[in-house]
Phi, psi and omega in degrees: 000144182228155172280136180299326178302317176295318176301311182301317178297316178301316179293312180303317183289316182300316184265004179049046184299328181280357174276348179246114185301311181213140172297129185293333181265302189282349169294340176266318191282326181297308177296330184294327178272326188266328183297320182293339178262004177071026182267128183278074179296337179293327182276335185280318185265159180296145189306314186289330173298323179288358173256319182262332182062027173214154175104203183289118183265317174225134183256117179256221180296162187281345179233147177223150179252331180224149168246126177262141180241128179213168175264312184237143176276062172292168178299319183302314187285323184290325180290322175294322180296315181296320180291323191264332188280151171257164183309129181097338183298153188242144173249116177258124185225163174274320178258137174272350170224150184288166178217126172264104186273345180094162187245121181299338178245019183204218188284141177282158184264177182264350181087212180292141181223153177288150170292138176310118185302325183292333175287326172295322177298317181294321178296317181295315185296324180280359181057046180260157180245155173227134170233127178239147186220105186261268180311311180300335177278340177283320184256000179294144186258000175253306177234117187194163182297321181270323181293333178290326175287321176306302181305320179295330179266006178065035184281149172248118184287131180238349179192176181224163173203172181062078174306133183206125178063235182256023178196219184230135176280331188251151181232144171251125187219153175264136178232172174303145181306131180208184176239164174313304183297316176301319182295317179297317179297334180280322185288324182314300182291330181300317190257004174054046182242151179282336184197162176253170170259119185235141175214166175096203181261149171263141181232146178270343178233112179233132175221349174233125180232155169259139181229125176214104178299157173084220185275092184260011186276055180241113188296322178297324173295320177297315176299320180295315176300322177293321180293336179270015173091007179294133178262337177224148181231110185256124185206178175289315180227129166262344177233140169279119181245042175263127190279070174205179182297324177296316181296313182300318180297311181296321180301313183298322182291321179297315185296326177294315185295323179305327179294335183253338185286154175254001182279158165274121179256121186238118179258131188252356187094134182300309187293318183293325182292333181266346175279341188297320178296331179292320182275355181245268192297314190289313173308310181298316183294316182297315180297331178278326190266335186222156181266065182217165170276154179236132179234132179272137178244099183269146168286143181289334173228132184271330180263100180228000000 
């Protein structure tokens, strides 16, 4: 058992949450999804979270026995958390709101969405806590969304790209000689996905790759990675499959770039690429640093 105050302090310090004034993404996206529906998110979430958009988001009971780990707060994940958690337990996530990214072999998604208000009410009633860590978890160099993938592939970091927050979200690394097909075969079971989204060229010899978890479908970042010698680009999304004008515009720009790139572009699913740090580095760190049980909450479908 741990005190919530102690758990919060350990997480805040380890991820340097207070060194980042505002999360560059969710300082925009949280108001974007809640304000149009008239939901008073500033009253529901912890005051400091409404300024930084990282850290303790909802404060429950003073003691906890379990920490649950997930990537996105989908209805499926929150319902499981509510059902299985005891008073005071904490849910640690990467995103503070869900995101429908779309399926490259199925339906396109709706993008960022608000958490269902009734689920937030039930979390409050049950005295449960939520802590989210977005940008600091993306650029952290010990436990992070991209570094966890690098470590799993035995990569040696040689450069960085995509400045983000107080660091870089993307890594350029050298790996043991492989091919495009061999790399994909290795990634599928690691990320528990049935298929990847693929574009670009296939290579028989790959030794330098770019890794950026989450939303990697930015042409300028891909061009930078290619200039730095990457032969493959491993990310959560290589295409934006959000069903609106923004998503279609990004998709069309990517299709143009695909015609010119020499890289193998490999998409793993946004949520799956960011859950990987939870089931590897984050789980291990919590077990070492805290006197609590750890439970993983997996989405039933990663391409959503």
